[in-house]
Steps between C-alpha positions, in 0.01 A plus 500: 500500500294801376607677174473876575683677227620430143658768288629485131739753357694505184747723294346758250536242216495124539510409122844338517452318836164373389646349191794353700243353750299347214803326375613399860163353575506288187810340631430483872511162667208321666420596861471177688364446846786377676428549880227388739297725733493283823222698645251494191646178356527656150796519254625832379794659317747659743690829434806312361276309252353836368844654470622185322221509257553865384846628585699359207243610241461839650873553511562379148267775391669763711246518767620518870283424797536694817294428807502726804319430820283787631273579784249761630266522794539141596474367143789319326557441143729521208562718191591307194671690223574365148763718345599480131854614367306770295420683815133390487357346816186344654450501875232351737450519879316243706429567850355234747387498851709240705288248701767511772651825580852381553814461281393156375157628399667793318738264330227263404316807335804612325574149343122458408503849336826437314371180356159616399599834382790362274273228365223743421718758336676268270189297423575174661216272642564186700467180313321202640807265523305173512261555206680757289686258287188353348363836381642639178628852493489769224714393203813694412298645208239652730789657714650658194170634379435639854839660509439658153163638605672643814761677298243640253285610795795688658618663188143621414505684828818700429423860487827647389808394270722445791283243680419336161884472432565364834211244452653392173846472652373279768413222246759227459703572192408184320134576539506872389452425136135376572421832665678755274204583271243531794752733693567701186127570455474606862808725455331656198177560691696677788696724256203609281 
């Protein structure tokens, strides 16, 4: 398969969906290689495994996934849309050239594009299922620090009071106290 075209689009603001994605990614399951490619004799995570690893976490942070097949000039692909309840969205299109120019070739490209596009957009990587258990992962403390850095990064990029308010409101209520002073300083800077 030849990749011919990738496109990325987004809503005017992505402050809220970005924070929701950061929270969602901190909770996502592991992506396990659950299928075997009989031709190449390698293991891989199939589309169902990708969806299982991310759907619950995305949905719990009000992010829906919509994937739509597309095609143009003999190329086949998929557009993946991540839509947040705020109205903000991120969308990517991946177009591929099927090896076989028949319905099975097109279907294979669509499934392949859905799997890789979704995994890439939500930040999932395939885990080595036979050795992964012996490698320690980031601690919960590091995940929390990364989440705080992401929230502060997003807040610092807000250029108006509405986007700053939206960003603050996207923080879980039990966590807001830790950000009140910082957001207050940003608000003062925007109004002075």
